[in-house]
C-alpha positions in Angstrom: -49.6 -111.4 82.8 -47.2 -113.3 80.7 -44.9 -111.3 78.4 -45.5 -111.5 74.7 -42.4 -112.3 72.8 -41.5 -111.3 69.3 -38.5 -112.7 67.4 -38.4 -109.9 64.8 -40.2 -106.8 63.7 -41.6 -107.3 60.2 -44.1 -104.8 58.8 -47.1 -106.5 60.5 -45.2 -106.8 63.8 -44.3 -103.1 63.6 -48.0 -102.3 63.4 -48.7 -104.5 66.4 -45.9 -102.9 68.4 -47.2 -99.5 67.6 -50.7 -100.5 68.9 -49.1 -102.0 72.0 -47.3 -98.8 72.7 -50.5 -96.8 72.4 -52.0 -99.2 74.9 -49.3 -98.4 77.4 -47.0 -101.5 77.1 -43.3 -101.1 77.3 -41.4 -102.4 74.3 -38.0 -103.9 75.0 -35.6 -104.9 72.2 -32.9 -107.1 73.5 -29.9 -109.2 72.3 -30.8 -112.8 71.4 -28.6 -114.1 74.1 -30.9 -112.5 76.7 -34.0 -114.3 75.5 -34.4 -116.7 78.4 -33.2 -114.3 81.1 -35.2 -111.3 80.0 -38.3 -113.3 79.5 -38.1 -114.1 83.2 -37.1 -110.6 84.2 -40.1 -109.2 82.3 -42.5 -111.6 84.0 -41.1 -110.7 87.4 -41.3 -107.0 86.6 -45.0 -107.4 85.5 -45.8 -109.3 88.7 -44.3 -106.6 90.8 -46.2 -103.9 88.9 -49.8 -105.1 88.2 -51.1 -103.5 85.0 -47.7 -103.1 83.4 -46.9 -105.3 80.4 -43.7 -105.9 78.6 -43.5 -106.6 74.9 -40.2 -108.3 74.1 -38.3 -108.3 70.8 -35.2 -110.4 70.5 -32.6 -110.5 67.8 -29.0 -109.7 66.8 -28.0 -106.4 68.4 -27.2 -104.9 65.0 -30.5 -105.9 63.5 -32.4 -104.4 66.4 -30.5 -101.2 66.0 -31.5 -101.1 62.3 -35.1 -101.5 63.3 -35.0 -98.7 65.8 -33.1 -96.4 63.3 -36.0 -97.0 60.9 -38.6 -95.9 63.4 -39.6 -99.0 65.4 -41.3 -97.8 68.5 -39.0 -99.1 71.2 -38.7 -98.0 74.8 -35.7 -100.0 76.1 -32.7 -101.3 74.2 -30.3 -104.0 75.6 -27.3 -104.8 73.5 -24.7 -107.6 73.7 -21.8 -105.2 73.1 -20.7 -101.6 73.6 -20.2 -101.0 69.9 -23.8 -101.3 69.0 -24.9 -99.1 71.9 -22.3 -96.5 70.8 -23.9 -96.5 67.4 -27.3 -96.0 68.9 -25.9 -93.1 70.9 -24.2 -91.6 67.8 -27.5 -91.8 65.9 -29.3 -90.0 68.8 -31.5 -93.0 69.7 -30.1 -93.1 73.2 -28.4 -90.5 75.5 -25.1 -91.2 77.1 -26.5 -90.5 80.6 -29.3 -93.1 80.0 -27.0 -96.1 79.3 -25.7 -98.5 82.0 -23.9 -101.8 81.9 -25.9 -104.6 83.5 -24.2 -107.9 82.8 -21.0 -109.6 81.5 -20.6 -112.8 79.5 -17.8 -115.0 78.1 -17.0 -116.3 74.7 -16.6 -120.0 74.1 -16.2 -122.6 71.3 -18.8 -125.4 71.4 -18.9 -128.7 69.6 -21.7 -131.3 69.4 -22.1 -133.2 72.6 -22.0 -136.6 70.9 -18.5 -137.0 69.5 -17.5 -133.6 68.4 -13.8 -132.9 67.5 -11.2 -132.2 70.2 -10.6 -128.5 70.3 -8.3 -127.1 73.1 -6.8 -124.2 71.3 -8.1 -121.9 68.5 -5.6 -123.3 66.0 -7.3 -126.7 66.5 -10.1 -125.3 64.3 -7.7 -125.8 61.4 -7.7 -129.6 61.7 -9.3 -131.5 58.8 -12.1 -132.9 61.1 -13.4 -129.3 61.4 -15.0 -128.6 58.1 -17.6 -125.9 59.1 -17.5 -123.4 61.9 -20.6 -121.4 62.9 -19.7 -117.7 63.4 -22.2 -114.8 63.8 -22.0 -112.3 61.0 -19.5 -109.8 62.4 -21.3 -106.9 60.6 -24.4 -107.2 62.8 -23.9 -110.0 65.5 -21.7 -109.0 68.5 -20.7 -112.6 69.2 -19.3 -112.7 65.6 -17.3 -109.6 66.2 -15.9 -111.0 69.4 -14.9 -114.2 67.6 -13.3 -112.4 64.8 -11.4 -110.2 67.2 -10.0 -113.3 69.0 -9.1 -115.0 65.8 -7.4 -112.0 64.3 -5.3 -111.7 67.5 -4.2 -115.3 66.9 -3.7 -114.7 63.2 -6.3 -117.4 62.5 -9.2 -115.4 61.0 -8.5 -116.2 57.3 -8.4 -119.9 58.1 -11.7 -119.9 60.1 -13.4 -117.5 57.7 -12.8 -120.1 54.9 -14.8 -122.6 57.0 -17.3 -120.1 58.3 -21.1 -120.8 58.2 -22.6 -117.3 58.9 -25.3 -117.0 61.6 -27.7 -114.2 62.0 -27.7 -114.4 65.8 -25.9 -116.2 68.5 -28.9 -118.5 68.9 -28.6 -119.5 65.3 -25.0 -120.4 65.8 -26.0 -122.5 68.8 -28.6 -124.3 66.8 -26.2 -125.1 64.0 -23.9 -126.9 66.4 -26.8 -128.5 68.3 -28.2 -130.0 65.1 -24.7 -131.2 64.0 -24.7 -129.1 60.9 -21.3 -127.7 61.8 -18.4 -129.2 63.7 -17.8 -126.1 66.0 -19.2 -122.7 66.7 -18.6 -119.5 68.7 -21.3 -118.6 71.2 -21.6 -117.1 74.7 -21.2 -119.3 77.7 -24.8 -118.5 78.7 -26.1 -119.9 75.4 -24.0 -123.0 75.7 -25.4 -123.7 79.1 -29.0 -123.9 77.7 -28.2 -127.0 75.6 -25.9 -129.1 77.7 -27.5 -132.3 76.3 -26.7 -131.3 72.7 -23.5 -129.2 72.9 -20.4 -129.1 75.0 -17.9 -126.3 75.6 -14.6 -127.2 74.0 -12.7 -124.2 75.2 -13.0 -120.7 76.6 -11.9 -118.1 74.1 -9.3 -115.5 75.4 -10.3 -111.9 74.6 -8.5 -108.6 75.3 -11.9 -106.9 76.1 -14.7 -107.7 78.5 -18.0 -108.8 77.0 -20.3 -106.3 78.7 -24.0 -105.6 78.1 -25.4 -102.1 78.2 -29.0 -101.1 78.5 -30.7 -97.8 77.9 -34.0 -96.1 77.5 -34.7 -94.7 74.1 -34.7 -91.0 73.7 -38.0 -91.1 71.8 -39.7 -93.4 74.2 -43.4 -92.6 74.7 -43.2 -94.3 78.1 -40.1 -92.9 79.6 -41.0 -93.3 83.3 -42.0 -97.0 82.9 -39.0 -97.7 80.7 -36.7 -96.2 83.3 -38.4 -98.4 86.0 -37.7 -101.5 83.9 -34.0 -100.6 83.5 -33.9 -100.0 87.3 -35.4 -103.4 87.8 -32.8 -105.1 85.6 -30.1 -103.4 87.7 -31.8 -104.2 91.0 -30.8 -107.2 93.2 -33.9 -109.1 92.0 -33.1 -108.5 88.3 -29.4 -109.4 88.8 -30.4 -112.6 90.6 -32.4 -113.7 87.5 -29.6 -112.9 85.2 -27.2 -114.8 87.4 -29.5 -117.8 87.3 -28.9 -117.9 83.6 -25.1 -117.6 83.9 -24.7 -113.8 83.4 -22.1 -112.2 85.6 -22.5 -108.8 87.2 -21.1 -105.9 85.3 
């Protein structure tokens, strides 16, 4: 049975998720960059376990954390960074022994495929041809925090911040570039690969930390066994093969 995807949890959606949980479905909140990969992972998991259904909720990791902290009935959380999962652990939403890293990614700068500016180094973002740069909101979007970290290391954050068009998720940053609304943007390599006809990678962004994705079952999950089975599937050779198909590297 195909997974039902949710892009956010508004009040109506929360009610729907609560009903789904009562019906025995597993609710998985995952970083926006995992949308395509986790949709396929969920379908494969359902196929391997008839009668099990996965309810998917994608968004910026920070926004998902806020939803869970406010009581959203979630069984599994997959974040695009360690910082957000650390906060979830600090709030008692997940336990240290229940979190595991399952994937790695890379940070890139992208430009429109048709005639975007030439960017080979981060300081090329300062050229006059680059008027707007899409950057995820560092307060809630991990890709934005990674971008800010790289730019601060190069002493370029103030310059780029002045040109910044804030994005609420990595997929929004990708869309801004794909539609030509900005001259450049920071996204993950996996996201850039989804729109090769509309964006191109201008450069790989150097970072002093690895971009690793942790996943954990929620301490308050009403379906702990099934949630743990899903996490195990994500970490299994089958799950890792699907993630690799979408460009994610092994942890």
